[in-house]
C-alpha positions as CSV (number, residue, x, y, z in Angstrom):
1,M,-28.2,73.5,15.5
2,R,-30.8,71.6,17.8
3,A,-31.9,68.3,16.1
4,A,-35.1,67.3,18.3
5,A,-38.3,68.4,18.4
6,I,-40.5,69.1,21.4
7,N,-44.2,69.8,20.6
8,L,-47.1,71.1,23.5
9,R,-50.3,72.8,23.4
10,A,-51.0,75.6,25.4
11,L,-54.2,77.9,26.1
12,P,-53.5,80.9,24.7
13,E,-53.2,82.7,28.0
14,Q,-50.7,80.5,28.9
15,R,-48.5,81.2,25.7
16,D,-49.0,85.0,26.1
17,L,-47.6,84.5,29.8
18,I,-44.9,82.8,28.4
19,D,-44.2,85.1,25.5
20,H,-44.5,88.0,28.0
21,A,-41.9,86.7,30.5
22,A,-39.4,85.7,27.5
23,T,-39.8,88.9,25.8
24,L,-38.8,90.5,29.3
25,L,-35.6,88.4,29.4
26,G,-34.7,89.2,25.6
27,K,-35.4,85.7,24.7
28,N,-37.8,84.0,22.2
29,R,-40.4,81.5,23.0
30,S,-38.5,78.4,22.5
31,D,-35.1,79.5,24.2
32,F,-37.2,80.6,27.1
33,M,-39.3,77.3,27.5
34,L,-36.3,75.2,26.7
35,E,-34.2,76.8,29.9
36,A,-37.3,76.6,32.3
37,A,-38.1,73.1,31.2
38,C,-34.2,72.1,31.9
39,E,-33.9,74.2,34.8
40,R,-36.9,72.4,36.5
41,A,-35.5,68.9,35.2
42,Q,-32.6,69.5,36.6
43,S,-33.9,70.5,40.2
44,V,-36.0,67.8,40.1
45,L,-33.1,65.5,39.6
46,L,-30.8,67.0,42.3
47,D,-33.8,66.3,44.5
48,Q,-32.9,62.8,44.1
49,V,-29.7,63.1,45.0
50,F,-28.9,66.3,47.2
51,F,-30.9,67.0,50.3
52,G,-30.2,69.4,53.4
53,L,-30.7,68.9,57.2
54,D,-29.9,71.2,60.1
55,A,-27.9,69.9,62.9
56,D,-30.4,68.0,64.9
57,K,-31.7,66.3,61.7
58,L,-28.2,65.6,60.7
59,Q,-27.4,63.8,63.4
60,Q,-30.3,61.9,63.5
61,F,-29.9,60.5,60.2
62,T,-26.0,60.2,61.2
63,S,-27.3,58.0,64.1
64,M,-29.4,55.7,62.0
65,L,-26.9,54.8,59.1
66,D,-24.4,53.7,61.9
67,A,-26.9,51.7,63.6
68,P,-26.9,48.0,62.9
69,P,-29.2,46.9,60.0
70,N,-32.3,45.4,61.2
71,A,-33.0,41.5,60.1
72,N,-33.9,41.4,56.3
73,A,-34.8,38.0,55.1
74,G,-35.5,39.6,51.5
75,L,-32.2,40.9,51.6
76,E,-30.7,37.8,52.8
77,R,-32.2,35.7,50.1
78,L,-30.9,38.4,47.6
79,M,-27.6,38.4,48.8
80,A,-27.5,34.9,48.5
81,V,-27.9,34.5,44.8
82,Q,-25.0,33.3,42.8
83,V,-24.4,36.1,40.2
84,P,-23.8,34.8,36.5
85,W,-20.6,36.5,36.1
86,K,-19.2,34.5,39.2
87,S,-20.0,30.8,38.0
88,N,-18.2,28.1,38.5
89,K,-18.4,27.0,35.0
90,A,-14.9,27.6,32.9
């Protein structure tokens, strides 16, 4: 049983388009919209994690990762901060 409500407003033309597509797939409007929204959400999230590269771009990317880092004063300051869980207090 679904417990969370999701409400939205649509133009009549948009509703009709969604209803037509849902009917073609044998689904109701809610199931169709929820499935479409979840597929899109998963795609957006995966785009943040996975990406494809051709052989040349992969070589460039690997070279950049393997190259020594450039000096970064801000990162050096951040890495020098004492973390609370490693304090000398007992």
